[in-house]
Backbone bond lengths (Angstrom), bond angles and torsions (degrees), N, CA, C in turn:
res aa  C-N    CA-C-N  psi(-1)  N-CA   C-N-CA  omega(-1)  CA-C   N-CA-C  phi
1 X - - - 1.452 - - 1.517 110.41 -
2 X 1.323 116.63 148.98 1.473 119.31 175.99 1.522 110.65 -66.76
3 X 1.325 115.17 155.57 1.467 122.32 178.75 1.514 109.72 -109.32
4 X 1.346 115.28 139.57 1.459 122.41 168.93 1.521 106.05 -130.24
5 X 1.324 115.54 132.44 1.471 120.60 -179.63 1.528 108.67 -119.14
6 X 1.328 115.99 125.43 1.474 120.97 171.58 1.506 106.55 -86.22
7 X 1.316 116.56 110.88 1.466 122.19 -172.93 1.526 112.87 -92.48
8 X 1.298 118.68 3.63 1.465 119.33 177.01 1.510 111.86 127.96
9 X 1.318 115.19 -160.33 1.462 125.75 5.22 1.532 110.27 -90.63
10 X 1.348 115.47 170.64 1.448 120.49 179.04 1.527 110.78 -66.66
11 X 1.345 114.70 145.29 1.471 123.47 -179.58 1.529 111.59 63.52
12 X 1.336 115.27 34.89 1.478 120.14 179.82 1.532 111.84 -124.55
13 X 1.315 117.29 19.82 1.468 119.89 178.44 1.511 114.67 95.04
14 X 1.330 118.69 12.99 1.460 119.78 -177.72 1.512 112.80 -70.01
15 X 1.324 118.81 -32.15 1.473 119.88 176.61 1.509 110.03 -68.14
16 X 1.316 117.15 -39.98 1.469 119.79 174.64 1.526 110.83 -59.69
17 X 1.343 116.19 -43.54 1.457 118.97 178.81 1.523 111.69 -61.74
18 X 1.338 117.22 -42.60 1.465 120.13 179.14 1.526 111.11 -61.41
19 X 1.322 117.08 -40.74 1.457 120.66 178.67 1.531 110.89 -63.21
20 X 1.324 116.67 -40.55 1.466 120.20 178.62 1.517 111.71 -67.65
21 X 1.332 116.99 -41.58 1.475 120.68 -179.35 1.534 110.98 -66.87
22 X 1.326 116.68 -29.72 1.476 119.68 -179.96 1.519 111.47 -63.14
23 X 1.330 117.47 -23.08 1.463 122.17 179.19 1.518 113.89 -84.66
24 X 1.337 117.03 -10.45 1.451 118.76 -174.01 1.521 110.41 -89.95
25 X 1.346 118.04 121.53 1.486 120.49 -176.17 1.513 113.81 -66.58
26 X 1.343 118.77 -17.49 1.441 120.22 -178.03 1.529 112.47 -94.24
27 X 1.339 116.51 5.03 1.459 121.43 -178.78 1.527 110.13 -113.03
28 X 1.337 115.17 126.00 1.471 121.11 170.96 1.521 105.98 -96.40
29 X 1.335 116.26 104.77 1.454 121.83 -173.79 1.526 110.60 -92.92
30 X 1.332 115.93 141.25 1.462 119.80 174.40 1.528 107.07 -62.16
31 X 1.328 116.22 129.95 1.474 120.37 -174.87 1.523 112.32 -76.88
32 X 1.331 117.90 -5.08 1.463 121.64 176.58 1.520 107.59 -115.47
33 X 1.323 116.53 105.44 1.478 120.44 175.70 1.531 107.80 -66.49
34 X 1.323 115.25 134.54 1.472 122.06 -179.55 1.518 111.43 59.71
35 X 1.322 116.99 49.12 1.457 121.32 178.42 1.535 110.76 -70.04
36 X 1.334 116.81 -30.08 1.479 121.64 177.59 1.534 111.46 50.71
37 X 1.307 116.67 47.79 1.461 121.48 -175.93 1.515 113.19 -59.60
38 X 1.336 116.97 -28.60 1.462 121.71 -172.84 1.532 112.58 -106.63
39 X 1.336 117.15 14.81 1.474 117.60 -176.83 1.526 111.03 -134.75
40 X 1.317 116.23 137.94 1.463 121.02 169.75 1.518 107.97 -66.74
41 X 1.345 115.86 138.03 1.446 118.82 -174.75 1.511 109.99 -147.52
42 X 1.329 116.05 136.59 1.483 121.70 179.87 1.505 111.10 52.49
43 X 1.325 116.68 44.54 1.470 124.19 176.73 1.528 112.25 64.24
44 X 1.312 118.23 16.38 1.462 121.34 174.86 1.526 108.40 -105.13
45 X 1.347 117.26 149.53 1.464 119.29 177.26 1.504 111.01 -66.44
46 X 1.336 116.08 155.91 1.456 120.89 177.53 1.532 109.29 -61.74
47 X 1.317 116.62 144.05 1.462 120.48 178.87 1.532 111.04 -58.54
48 X 1.345 116.82 -34.47 1.463 119.34 -177.41 1.525 112.23 -67.55
49 X 1.348 117.08 -14.98 1.463 119.41 178.25 1.525 111.78 -78.67
50 X 1.335 117.35 -17.72 1.453 120.14 -178.64 1.505 115.04 -125.53
51 X 1.350 116.48 -9.27 1.445 120.84 -178.15 1.530 110.14 -120.81
52 X 1.340 118.23 144.20 1.467 119.88 177.00 1.520 110.92 -72.30
53 X 1.327 115.88 162.30 1.461 119.91 -179.82 1.518 111.69 -61.87
54 X 1.338 116.74 -25.53 1.468 120.72 178.83 1.540 109.81 -64.09
55 X 1.313 116.23 -32.12 1.494 119.79 176.40 1.525 109.71 -60.68
56 X 1.334 115.66 -44.10 1.463 121.20 178.61 1.524 110.76 -63.48
57 X 1.330 117.12 -45.15 1.463 120.52 179.02 1.516 111.01 -58.36
58 X 1.330 116.68 -33.87 1.462 120.41 -177.23 1.513 114.45 -72.76
59 X 1.347 117.32 -7.17 1.449 121.09 -179.57 1.526 112.83 -85.46
60 X 1.337 117.99 -6.68 1.453 121.53 -177.74 1.519 111.00 -92.18
61 X 1.326 117.05 146.86 1.462 119.21 177.58 1.518 108.99 -69.26
62 X 1.335 115.96 159.73 1.469 121.01 -169.89 1.522 112.34 -112.22
63 X 1.310 117.05 50.56 1.461 120.37 178.29 1.535 110.23 -65.83
64 X 1.318 116.01 130.83 1.463 119.95 -178.96 1.514 111.86 -66.88
65 X 1.333 117.36 -27.11 1.476 121.14 -176.31 1.532 112.39 -88.84
66 X 1.333 117.50 -0.11 1.469 120.13 -174.57 1.522 112.15 -69.48
67 X 1.334 115.20 145.46 1.472 122.38 179.46 1.509 111.73 -118.86
68 X 1.326 117.99 -16.09 1.464 121.48 -175.83 1.518 109.01 -149.39
69 X 1.306 116.36 142.47 1.464 121.99 174.87 1.527 108.41 -97.22
70 X 1.337 115.96 134.02 1.460 121.23 -177.51 1.521 109.78 -129.02
71 X 1.321 115.72 126.07 1.455 122.67 175.27 1.534 107.86 -112.44
72 X 1.331 116.62 121.61 1.463 121.37 177.03 1.535 107.78 -102.27
73 X 1.322 115.61 100.97 1.481 122.43 -179.51 1.518 108.19 -127.74
74 X 1.330 115.76 91.92 1.473 121.11 -167.72 1.519 114.03 -66.65
75 X 1.324 119.37 -17.45 1.442 119.96 -178.56 1.511 114.93 -89.44
76 X 1.321 118.22 -0.49 1.467 120.00 -174.81 1.537 112.19 -70.04
77 X 1.322 117.18 -34.62 1.467 118.65 -179.34 1.524 110.39 -58.83
78 X 1.320 117.55 -41.07 1.451 121.06 -179.99 1.504 113.14 -64.46
79 X 1.341 117.32 -19.07 1.461 121.00 178.63 1.511 113.53 -74.36
80 X 1.331 116.29 -19.83 1.466 120.77 175.06 1.512 115.75 50.34
81 X 1.323 116.05 -129.89 1.454 123.16 -173.74 1.522 113.26 -56.30
82 X 1.329 117.63 -46.37 1.449 120.88 -176.62 1.508 111.91 -61.37
83 X 1.346 116.21 -41.74 1.462 120.01 179.19 1.526 111.53 -68.13
84 X 1.322 116.67 -48.35 1.462 120.30 -179.51 1.514 111.85 -61.13
85 X 1.329 117.51 -37.97 1.469 121.06 178.95 1.533 110.96 -63.74
86 X 1.320 117.45 -36.69 1.469 120.44 177.48 1.521 111.34 -70.23
87 X 1.324 116.67 -37.66 1.455 121.47 -173.95 1.531 112.63 -73.53
88 X 1.303 117.72 -41.39 1.451 120.99 -166.85 1.526 113.97 -58.57
89 X 1.338 120.41 -44.20 1.476 118.19 179.07 1.531 113.58 -67.25
90 X 1.326 117.09 -29.96 1.461 121.38 -175.33 1.520 111.33 -89.66
91 X 1.340 117.86 -28.50 1.466 122.53 -176.81 1.531 109.36 -137.10
92 X 1.332 117.47 65.78 1.470 119.91 -174.72 1.539 114.16 -66.80
93 X 1.330 117.09 -21.60 1.473 120.22 -177.38 1.533 112.46 -102.12
94 X 1.310 117.01 10.94 1.473 121.78 -176.66 1.537 110.90 -63.78
95 X 1.342 115.11 148.34 1.449 121.81 170.73 1.524 109.12 -116.66
96 X 1.331 116.71 165.19 1.463 119.91 -168.39 1.523 111.63 -136.77
97 X 1.325 115.30 145.13 1.467 122.36 170.06 1.505 107.00 -118.91
98 X 1.350 116.66 132.58 1.461 122.16 175.35 1.516 108.78 -128.85
99 X 1.326 116.61 128.05 1.476 122.66 176.38 1.520 107.10 -110.07
100 X 1.313 115.70 124.32 1.467 121.22 -174.26 1.520 110.59 -119.16
101 X 1.324 115.59 142.06 1.462 123.34 -176.02 1.520 109.13 -128.56
102 X 1.321 116.11 152.03 1.452 120.05 173.10 1.544 107.97 -38.57
103 X 1.339 118.12 116.82 1.468 119.42 -171.35 1.523 114.58 -61.97
104 X 1.348 116.74 -28.07 1.463 119.20 177.20 1.533 109.76 -70.29
105 X 1.320 116.37 -45.95 1.467 120.16 178.38 1.526 110.49 -64.88
106 X 1.327 115.95 -38.27 1.474 118.94 178.94 1.524 110.62 -64.72
107 X 1.327 117.35 -44.16 1.476 120.73 179.33 1.521 110.95 -61.86
108 X 1.337 116.91 -41.17 1.467 120.02 179.45 1.522 111.08 -65.83
109 X 1.329 116.58 -40.83 1.466 119.82 177.96 1.525 111.14 -65.17
110 X 1.335 115.93 -41.70 1.467 120.95 179.14 1.531 109.67 -64.09
111 X 1.309 116.76 -42.40 1.466 120.78 -179.93 1.532 110.60 -62.33
112 X 1.336 116.22 -45.01 1.464 119.90 178.75 1.530 110.88 -62.19
113 X 1.306 115.85 -45.30 1.467 121.12 -179.72 1.530 111.01 -57.00
114 X 1.335 116.12 -47.49 1.456 119.77 -177.94 1.524 112.45 -71.94
115 X 1.323 116.70 -32.60 1.470 119.72 -177.65 1.508 112.40 -62.02
116 X 1.318 117.85 -24.79 1.442 120.31 177.80 1.512 114.28 -82.50
117 X 1.353 116.18 -5.70 1.461 120.19 -175.05 1.519 114.90 -121.93
118 X 1.336 116.32 -31.75 1.469 120.37 -176.84 1.532 109.37 -136.45
119 X 1.331 115.58 166.45 1.450 120.18 176.09 1.529 109.28 -84.84
120 X 1.325 116.72 126.59 1.458 122.51 179.86 1.531 108.95 -109.43
121 X 1.320 117.44 116.41 1.482 120.06 -173.43 1.513 114.73 -74.47
122 X 1.350 117.58 -18.79 1.464 119.97 -175.64 1.520 110.12 -129.94
123 X 1.328 114.91 151.00 1.451 120.67 174.97 1.505 110.89 -83.48
124 X 1.331 115.88 169.76 1.472 120.68 -179.76 1.533 111.26 -61.42
125 X 1.322 115.96 -42.29 1.466 118.86 -178.22 1.524 111.02 -63.76
126 X 1.340 117.07 -41.09 1.456 120.36 179.11 1.507 111.08 -62.18
127 X 1.322 117.31 -42.27 1.459 121.49 179.78 1.528 110.92 -64.89
128 X 1.346 115.73 -41.43 1.475 119.80 -177.82 1.517 111.84 -67.92
129 X 1.317 116.14 -36.56 1.475 119.94 -175.33 1.535 112.84 -84.39
130 X 1.313 117.28 -17.55 1.469 120.24 -179.44 1.531 109.45 -136.54
131 X 1.332 117.93 87.90 1.468 121.10 -179.19 1.524 114.96 -61.20
132 X 1.338 116.26 -11.50 1.465 118.99 179.68 1.524 112.33 -78.37
133 X 1.335 117.50 -14.61 1.457 119.64 179.99 1.523 109.80 -67.96
134 X 1.331 117.45 143.12 1.468 120.12 179.34 1.531 111.07 -64.67
135 X 1.308 116.36 137.58 1.466 123.45 -179.72 1.536 107.69 -134.82
136 X 1.348 117.31 68.03 1.466 120.76 -171.66 1.522 113.24 -62.21
137 X 1.321 117.69 -24.70 1.470 119.87 -179.62 1.533 112.28 -91.35
138 X 1.334 116.45 3.23 1.461 122.27 175.31 1.522 112.09 56.34
139 X 1.318 115.28 42.02 1.462 119.69 -179.52 1.531 110.32 -62.72
140 X 1.328 117.85 -39.57 1.454 120.81 -179.11 1.521 112.32 -91.07
141 X 1.317 118.96 -35.25 1.462 122.87 -176.08 1.530 111.58 -56.95
142 X 1.309 117.64 -38.76 1.473 120.24 -176.16 1.524 113.86 -65.56
143 X 1.356 117.09 -14.15 1.455 119.33 -177.73 1.510 115.36 -89.45
144 X 1.345 117.64 -2.42 1.464 120.45 178.42 1.545 109.30 -89.01
145 X 1.316 114.65 72.66 1.474 120.88 -169.46 1.528 112.30 -66.72
146 X 1.318 117.48 -46.54 1.473 119.52 -177.64 1.511 111.20 -59.42
147 X 1.312 116.36 -43.86 1.460 121.03 -179.86 1.521 111.15 -60.77
148 X 1.322 117.68 -45.10 1.460 120.99 -177.33 1.537 111.67 -71.78
149 X 1.319 117.35 -39.57 1.461 120.39 177.45 1.520 111.02 -62.49
150 X 1.314 116.86 -44.07 1.458 120.60 179.02 1.519 111.01 -60.27
151 X 1.326 117.12 -34.90 1.475 120.30 177.49 1.527 110.38 -66.59
152 X 1.334 117.27 -38.00 1.473 120.58 176.63 1.523 110.38 -68.76
153 X 1.333 117.10 -36.06 1.468 120.78 -178.72 1.526 111.86 -65.32
154 X 1.307 117.88 -18.55 1.463 120.44 176.77 1.533 111.25 -69.39
155 X 1.329 116.98 -19.14 1.462 120.97 -175.51 1.522 112.90 -116.58
156 X 1.328 117.54 -19.24 1.458 121.64 -179.69 1.523 109.90 -135.04
157 X 1.346 118.63 145.44 1.473 121.03 178.35 1.517 111.17 -62.89
158 X 1.310 115.69 148.99 1.468 122.40 -177.84 1.525 110.85 -59.92
159 X 1.342 118.01 -33.62 1.461 119.41 -175.99 1.535 113.20 -74.05
160 X 1.310 117.40 -1.29 1.475 120.85 174.84 1.520 111.91 -84.05
161 X 1.334 118.04 -3.08 1.463 121.39 -171.21 1.537 110.36 -113.61
162 X 1.312 114.67 133.43 1.457 121.77 168.09 1.530 106.50 -106.85
163 X 1.328 116.08 110.40 1.469 121.82 -178.43 1.522 108.48 -105.02
164 X 1.313 116.65 120.28 1.451 123.26 -176.65 1.521 110.09 -122.14
165 X 1.338 115.89 160.67 1.451 120.75 178.84 1.524 110.68 -110.47
166 X 1.308 114.53 140.43 1.462 121.90 177.50 1.535 110.02 -60.68
167 X 1.331 117.02 -30.76 1.453 121.47 178.11 1.533 110.25 -57.36
168 X 1.362 115.87 -41.74 1.458 120.05 -179.85 1.523 111.33 -69.32
169 X 1.317 116.50 -33.06 1.464 120.78 177.36 1.527 109.86 -62.80
170 X 1.324 117.12 -44.33 1.465 120.22 179.54 1.525 111.52 -66.85
171 X 1.322 116.20 -38.04 1.467 120.29 -175.52 1.516 111.53 -70.42
172 X 1.329 118.26 -40.64 1.463 121.27 -175.72 1.527 109.49 -155.79
173 X 1.337 117.83 83.64 1.469 119.55 -176.41 1.527 113.66 -60.88
174 X 1.326 116.46 -31.79 1.476 118.30 -179.86 1.515 111.19 -66.27
175 X 1.331 117.94 -46.06 1.469 121.14 178.14 1.518 110.38 -65.77
176 X 1.326 116.85 -38.53 1.471 121.55 178.11 1.528 109.76 -59.34
177 X 1.326 116.83 -48.71 1.458 120.57 -177.56 1.534 111.25 -66.88
178 X 1.318 116.40 -33.23 1.475 119.35 177.58 1.523 111.20 -61.92
179 X 1.333 117.58 -36.60 1.463 120.89 177.03 1.530 110.54 -64.39
180 X 1.323 116.14 -40.20 1.461 119.50 178.65 1.519 110.84 -66.10
181 X 1.314 117.35 -46.40 1.460 121.69 178.47 1.527 111.26 -58.23
182 X 1.313 116.20 -44.83 1.472 119.85 179.64 1.514 111.20 -61.37
183 X 1.327 116.77 -41.17 1.453 121.77 178.26 1.530 110.44 -64.11
184 X 1.342 116.67 -35.26 1.470 120.45 178.94 1.518 111.97 -77.80
185 X 1.330 116.91 -12.71 1.465 122.64 -176.20 1.517 111.56 64.50
186 X 1.338 116.22 45.50 1.469 122.88 174.17 1.512 107.62 -124.10
187 X 1.329 116.37 171.33 1.451 122.21 -177.77 1.517 110.23 -54.97
188 X 1.346 117.67 116.06 1.484 120.19 -175.12 1.519 113.94 -81.36
189 X 1.326 117.64 -7.78 1.461 120.48 -173.04 1.522 113.33 -96.30
190 X 1.315 117.60 -7.49 1.457 119.46 -179.70 1.527 110.93 -65.61
191 X 1.334 117.26 134.31 1.454 121.34 -179.29 1.523 109.02 -110.24
192 X 1.332 118.57 111.69 1.452 121.22 -176.85 1.524 112.59 -74.65
193 X 1.318 115.88 158.35 1.463 120.87 -178.63 1.526 112.49 -66.08
194 X 1.339 117.76 -24.86 1.457 122.04 -176.78 1.517 113.56 -91.60
195 X 1.321 117.92 6.18 1.467 120.86 -171.55 1.522 112.86 -52.44
196 X 1.308 117.72 -45.23 1.461 121.13 -174.54 1.533 112.87 -106.58
197 X 1.323 117.28 21.97 1.447 120.61 -176.84 1.532 111.25 -99.75
198 X 1.300 116.32 147.88 1.457 122.96 173.62 1.521 107.76 -83.55
199 X 1.344 116.62 125.80 1.464 121.70 -171.40 1.531 109.91 -123.33
200 X 1.342 115.32 141.73 1.464 122.31 169.65 1.534 113.19 58.66
201 X 1.317 115.42 48.66 1.461 119.37 175.32 1.541 110.05 -67.97
202 X 1.344 116.52 153.63 1.457 118.57 176.09 1.537 111.03 -60.44
203 X 1.335 115.58 138.76 1.442 121.41 179.88 1.526 109.81 -131.62
204 X 1.312 117.35 148.09 1.455 122.07 174.07 1.517 108.84 -104.77
205 X 1.326 116.27 126.79 1.460 119.93 -179.55 1.518 109.78 -83.23
206 X 1.305 116.39 141.85 1.465 120.97 177.66 1.536 110.58 -77.25
207 X 1.328 116.03 -37.29 1.458 120.58 179.03 1.524 109.32 -124.16
208 X 1.330 116.57 109.53 1.460 120.25 178.35 1.536 110.65 -67.47
209 X 1.327 117.10 -29.04 1.475 121.41 177.50 1.515 109.58 -63.19
210 X 1.325 117.16 -47.58 1.467 121.01 179.49 1.515 110.64 -63.59
211 X 1.345 117.29 -39.16 1.442 120.95 178.77 1.543 110.96 -62.67
212 X 1.333 116.30 -46.64 1.466 120.04 179.98 1.521 111.16 -62.84
213 X 1.337 115.84 -37.85 1.462 119.92 177.91 1.521 110.46 -63.79
214 X 1.303 117.20 -42.06 1.462 121.41 179.57 1.526 110.66 -62.80
215 X 1.324 117.07 -44.99 1.453 121.17 178.76 1.527 111.34 -64.52
216 X 1.332 116.27 -42.91 1.470 121.11 -178.78 1.527 111.33 -64.36
217 X 1.326 117.42 -40.26 1.456 120.73 179.20 1.532 110.59 -65.63
218 X 1.340 116.04 -41.95 1.456 118.93 177.83 1.510 112.19 -60.24
219 X 1.350 116.13 -44.39 1.459 120.92 178.71 1.536 111.06 -65.27
220 X 1.342 116.45 -39.57 1.464 119.94 -179.76 1.520 110.90 -63.88
221 X 1.332 117.35 -46.48 1.454 120.90 179.32 1.525 111.36 -60.09
222 X 1.352 115.56 -40.72 1.464 119.52 -179.25 1.518 111.25 -65.69
223 X 1.318 117.09 -51.12 1.476 121.31 -175.09 1.534 111.56 -69.05
224 X 1.314 117.61 -26.66 1.472 120.26 177.29 1.523 113.19 -87.65
225 X 1.314 115.93 -1.93 1.461 118.93 179.34 1.525 113.74 71.38
226 X 1.336 117.24 26.58 1.463 121.13 -178.14 1.525 109.89 -88.27
227 X 1.325 115.38 64.14 1.456 120.96 -173.52 1.525 111.67 -65.32
228 X 1.319 116.57 -36.97 1.464 119.38 -176.90 1.525 110.83 -64.87
229 X 1.326 116.31 -42.88 1.469 119.24 178.53 1.540 110.65 -64.91
230 X 1.336 115.00 -42.08 1.457 118.99 -179.43 1.522 111.19 -63.43
231 X 1.350 116.13 -43.56 1.468 120.24 179.25 1.517 111.73 -66.89
232 X 1.357 116.21 -36.99 1.455 119.21 178.70 1.520 110.62 -64.64
233 X 1.327 117.24 -43.65 1.461 120.47 178.61 1.525 111.06 -61.03
234 X 1.329 115.38 -40.45 1.468 119.15 178.93 1.519 111.33 -68.33
235 X 1.351 116.96 -40.00 1.452 120.42 179.50 1.521 110.95 -63.55
236 X 1.343 116.59 -36.68 1.455 120.97 178.32 1.533 112.68 -80.88
237 X 1.364 115.35 -1.71 1.449 122.39 177.53 1.509 112.83 62.66
238 X 1.349 115.78 30.59 1.455 119.62 -179.07 1.531 112.58 -64.63
239 X 1.358 119.47 -46.37 1.473 118.47 177.62 1.526 112.35 -58.55
240 X 1.347 116.49 -37.42 1.452 121.03 -179.82 1.526 110.91 -64.39
241 X 1.316 116.63 -44.76 1.469 121.29 -178.72 1.527 111.14 -67.54
242 X 1.326 116.30 -41.02 1.477 119.47 177.21 1.523 109.70 -60.89
243 X 1.351 115.59 -42.77 1.458 119.64 179.45 1.520 112.27 -61.64
244 X 1.308 116.96 -42.28 1.463 120.61 -179.91 1.529 111.54 -63.49
245 X 1.326 116.22 -39.42 1.458 120.18 -179.24 1.540 112.30 -73.43
246 X 1.339 115.35 -30.91 1.470 119.38 -169.53 1.523 113.70 -104.53
247 X 1.335 118.31 -4.43 1.454 120.05 -174.39 1.501 112.79 -124.74
248 X 1.324 114.95 153.28 1.453 121.35 171.73 1.526 107.64 -141.47
249 X 1.318 116.58 158.46 1.459 121.37 -174.38 1.538 110.25 -63.96
250 X 1.313 115.64 143.64 1.446 122.96 -179.24 1.531 109.19 -123.96
251 X 1.307 116.32 119.81 1.455 121.16 179.22 1.535 110.61 -82.72
252 X 1.308 116.70 134.61 1.461 120.72 176.80 1.517 110.64 -78.81
253 X 1.321 115.45 132.40 1.452 120.45 177.81 1.532 109.27 -81.68
254 X 1.346 117.57 141.76 1.472 119.83 177.49 1.528 111.69 -62.16
255 X 1.329 115.28 150.73 1.460 121.14 179.77 1.516 108.75 -83.82
256 X 1.331 117.46 127.02 1.458 119.09 177.12 1.533 109.05 -70.72
257 X 1.360 114.65 157.96 1.462 120.19 -172.93 1.525 113.26 -60.92
258 X 1.346 121.02 -42.23 1.474 119.39 177.76 1.532 113.18 -60.34
259 X 1.327 116.37 -39.80 1.460 120.03 178.64 1.527 110.33 -66.33
260 X 1.325 115.47 -43.71 1.475 119.69 179.70 1.522 110.76 -60.30
261 X 1.336 116.68 -43.02 1.468 119.82 -178.90 1.520 111.33 -68.00
262 X 1.331 116.85 -37.14 1.471 119.86 177.75 1.516 110.07 -63.97
263 X 1.309 117.76 -40.54 1.473 121.25 179.13 1.527 110.41 -70.36
264 X 1.346 117.64 -40.13 1.462 120.39 177.38 1.525 110.22 -59.16
265 X 1.310 116.67 -44.46 1.473 119.63 179.91 1.519 111.13 -63.54
266 X 1.320 116.11 -37.08 1.458 120.32 179.38 1.520 111.89 -63.08
267 X 1.330 116.28 -40.83 1.473 121.44 -172.63 1.528 113.44 -96.49
268 X 1.318 119.10 -8.19 1.467 121.66 -169.60 1.534 113.28 -52.99
269 X 1.306 117.66 -52.54 1.479 119.11 -175.73 1.529 111.21 -65.05
270 X 1.330 117.12 -35.73 1.463 119.66 179.72 1.519 110.82 -69.20
271 X 1.339 117.22 -38.49 1.457 120.69 177.62 1.529 109.87 -63.40
272 X 1.311 117.38 -41.78 1.462 120.53 178.99 1.525 111.39 -63.82
273 X 1.334 117.33 -40.11 1.468 120.97 175.60 1.510 111.41 -65.02
274 X 1.341 115.83 -40.76 1.469 119.37 -179.90 1.537 110.81 -64.89
275 X 1.322 117.25 -38.83 1.456 120.81 179.54 1.525 111.05 -56.84
276 X 1.317 115.88 -41.75 1.478 120.63 177.48 1.517 110.51 -72.29
277 X 1.306 117.29 -39.20 1.450 122.93 -175.13 1.522 111.72 -63.18
278 X 1.335 117.72 -40.92 1.475 120.57 -176.24 1.527 112.14 -109.48
279 X 1.350 116.50 5.44 1.474 121.43 177.54 1.532 112.21 55.68
280 X 1.325 115.35 49.01 1.459 121.57 175.98 1.527 109.75 -131.00
281 X 1.329 115.90 140.06 1.447 120.05 176.51 1.525 108.61 -77.27
282 X 1.314 116.96 117.39 1.469 122.75 -176.48 1.519 111.57 -114.19
283 X 1.326 116.79 24.92 1.471 120.40 -178.52 1.515 111.67 -58.18
284 X 1.359 117.04 -30.77 1.476 119.44 -178.22 1.520 111.10 -66.03
285 X 1.333 118.34 -20.21 1.462 121.49 178.65 1.531 111.71 -80.08
286 X 1.322 117.45 -11.67 1.467 120.66 -177.33 1.524 111.94 -107.89
287 X 1.329 117.33 8.20 1.458 120.73 178.79 1.529 109.39 -82.41
288 X 1.341 116.30 159.45 1.452 120.91 179.02 1.535 111.63 -71.27
289 X 1.312 116.25 -27.12 1.461 120.01 177.59 1.525 109.22 -111.96
290 X 1.340 118.17 140.97 1.479 119.53 -179.29 1.502 111.11 -69.01
291 X 1.331 115.04 149.19 1.458 119.63 175.19 1.517 109.94 -66.31
292 X 1.316 117.72 140.57 1.466 121.45 -179.06 1.495 108.67 -94.66
293 X 1.336 116.87 129.95 1.459 120.99 178.17 1.517 109.22 -126.97
294 X 1.308 115.79 146.09 1.466 120.33 175.75 1.547 106.53 -83.02
295 X 1.289 116.09 85.85 1.466 120.36 -176.15 1.499 112.57 -122.39
296 X 1.318 116.80 170.65 1.456 121.25 -176.43 1.527 111.87 -146.85
297 X 1.329 117.04 13.84 1.459 119.32 -175.46 1.507 110.97 -98.93
298 X 1.336 117.99 -151.22 1.467 121.08 -175.77 1.500 111.37 -61.14
299 X 1.320 116.76 142.51 1.457 121.88 178.50 1.512 109.39 -80.23
């Protein structure tokens, strides 16, 4: 079956997309969201450096009616050249979906999401005003969309990419999903159960130790190839129950005007390049105030 990889970006609705694709009988979805098989992550080598491609193939569900395999790994876009270079020899015919969001709003959402799980030594404004500061979670790096897409285009033809905007997802999720289905060459009229649901809201963990243990165990099971244990835990809904016990909702704080302007200045040239690259007017991303959309998905 052909492969399609959703390469991101993070905090742009990719979890919602994965939930919708899981309902489609013609899609064989990777059972590990954000597996990042082709990218080094958290100072660990890429899985593809130590595992054969057959290991990756084995991570997809085995629906008899499936016509396409889809991997939703939102951090791959940020990997740029290194990720694309690893992918091209192993998946030369791959196609890609990228969902892009106002980079300032995306950075703020990413910062909020991480603040509930880990200690962040710097604020958004500090990071924007001093690029020399360490940013191990790549809160700002993921927003340079034009730069990262151009790096992927060095290894894959431009027509292999479906580039969508988060703004369109908020405005009309049904039409947005129909574009994805059409690109995947599956039935575009199927309406998934998660279509109108809010997915992957920011959460604050009560115990960071328990959260780190949960993440470490998931990574250990994956890298050791312990698929049966991982599937059993998922079938018993253990990760879901741990999350319910250890998490509570986290409200995102509004971005003050100086921080917003610092981030706008940081991303301005990349947004202008992206506007030309995808032939879309992105002036709303360069305004001092965010565009208001009647949406209901991830914050």
